C-alpha positions in Angstrom: 11.5 61.1 60.6 12.0 59.5 64.0 14.3 56.6 64.3 12.5 53.2 65.0 12.4 52.0 68.7 14.8 49.4 69.7 13.1 46.3 70.9 15.5 44.3 73.1 14.8 41.4 75.3 15.5 42.2 79.1 15.0 46.0 79.1 12.6 47.7 81.5 10.2 50.5 80.4 8.1 53.2 81.7 5.2 53.4 79.5 2.2 56.0 79.4 -0.9 56.1 77.3 -3.8 58.5 77.3 -7.5 57.9 76.7 -8.8 59.5 73.6 -9.6 63.3 74.1 -8.5 62.8 77.7 -11.8 61.4 78.5 -12.4 59.5 81.8 -12.7 56.1 80.4 -10.5 54.5 83.1 -12.2 56.1 86.0 -12.3 54.1 89.2 -15.1 51.9 89.7 -15.2 48.2 90.5 -16.2 46.9 86.9 -13.6 49.2 85.2 -10.9 48.0 87.6 -11.7 44.3 87.3 -11.6 44.6 83.4 -8.3 46.5 83.4 -6.7 44.3 85.8 -7.9 41.2 83.9 -6.8 42.6 80.5 -3.4 43.4 82.2 -2.8 40.1 83.7 -3.6 38.1 80.7 -1.4 40.2 78.3 1.3 39.8 80.8 1.1 36.1 81.2 0.7 35.6 77.4 3.8 37.5 76.4 5.8 36.8 79.5 6.1 40.5 80.6 7.2 41.1 84.2 5.1 44.0 85.8 6.9 45.9 88.2 4.1 48.4 88.8 1.0 50.0 87.4 -1.7 52.7 87.9 -4.9 53.4 85.8 -5.7 56.9 86.5 -9.1 58.3 84.9 -7.8 59.4 81.7 -4.4 57.7 81.3 -2.3 54.8 82.5 1.5 54.1 83.5 3.1 50.8 83.5 6.6 49.7 84.6 7.4 46.6 82.9 10.3 44.4 82.0 10.4 42.9 78.4 11.9 39.5 79.0 11.3 38.2 75.4 11.8 41.3 73.4 8.1 41.4 72.6 6.7 44.5 74.2 5.1 45.9 71.1 2.9 42.8 70.8 2.1 43.1 74.5 1.0 46.4 74.2 -0.9 45.8 71.1 -2.7 43.1 72.7 -3.4 44.6 76.1 -4.5 47.9 74.5 -6.8 46.1 71.9 -8.4 43.9 74.6 -9.3 46.5 77.2 -10.4 48.8 74.5 -12.7 46.3 73.3 -13.8 45.2 76.8 -14.4 48.9 78.0 -16.1 49.8 75.0 -18.5 47.1 75.6 -18.9 48.2 79.1 -19.5 51.8 78.2 -21.6 51.2 75.3 -19.0 52.8 73.0 -17.9 52.0 69.4 -15.0 54.3 68.7 -11.2 54.3 69.8 -10.7 54.3 73.5 -7.0 55.3 73.4 -5.6 58.6 72.0 -4.3 58.3 68.4 -0.6 59.1 69.3 2.0 56.2 70.0 2.2 55.2 73.6 5.1 56.6 75.4 7.8 53.9 76.1 11.0 55.1 78.0 13.8 52.8 78.5 15.1 52.7 82.0 18.7 52.0 82.2 19.7 52.1 85.7 18.3 50.5 88.8 17.8 54.0 90.5 15.8 55.2 87.4 13.5 52.1 87.7 12.9 52.9 91.3 12.5 56.5 90.8 9.7 55.7 88.1 8.1 53.2 90.4 7.6 55.9 92.9 6.4 58.3 90.1 3.9 55.9 89.0 2.4 54.9 92.4 2.3 58.5 93.5 0.5 60.0 90.5 -2.9 60.4 92.0 -1.2 62.3 94.9 1.0 64.5 92.6 -2.2 65.4 90.6 -4.0 66.4 93.9 -6.5 63.7 93.5 -6.1 62.2 96.8 -3.9 63.0 99.8 -2.5 59.4 100.1 -1.4 56.9 97.5 -3.5 54.2 99.5 -6.6 56.4 98.9 -6.7 56.0 95.0 -9.7 53.8 94.4 -8.6 52.8 91.0 -6.3 49.9 89.6 -2.8 50.2 91.1 -0.2 48.0 92.3 0.4 50.0 95.3 -1.3 47.4 97.6 0.7 44.6 96.4 3.9 46.5 97.0 2.9 47.5 100.4 2.0 43.9 101.5 4.6 42.0 99.2 1.9 39.9 97.7 0.5 38.9 94.3 -3.4 39.0 93.1 -5.4 36.6 91.4 -8.0 38.3 89.1 -11.2 36.5 88.1 -12.3 36.7 84.5 -15.1 39.5 84.4 -18.5 38.8 83.3 -20.0 39.9 80.1 -17.5 40.4 77.4 -15.2 37.4 78.0 -15.9 34.0 77.2 -16.2 31.7 80.1 -13.8 29.1 78.8 -11.3 31.1 77.2 -7.6 30.4 77.8 -4.2 31.8 77.2 -2.7 30.4 73.9 1.0 29.8 74.3 3.4 31.8 72.3 
């Protein structure tokens, strides 16, 4: 039996999760990207998570997050649930979107570890020989914001989400 994960406020994690059967359910297109970004932004706001970097590959995702309040399990449960519901509605699917194994979460102790993993996350499409340059990846990624030093405002996607929905304060 494995030891339970420690949940401690202020820690930074590299997390990964695969789509079920390694299907390309996060494949890059404008609608999938908008759904992914909205679900991620809403979950980060709701749970006060600092998002340092992310990439949605076609069949898996990587996030680099700081758990400010010690609630990253709740953050991931909410984020993964909402993106699964929204993308299943988009794709006309009814079964699970995510693989059944637990999401991988690695605590990054040192600043150099965090920097190295940010580079790993952003360069993932190049390392997998999908594109020659990071900027060429057409899917959801934080690369552009890192390059420009900016933030993004994500519009609520049409269809699955209510027009008047607001984040509940936790």
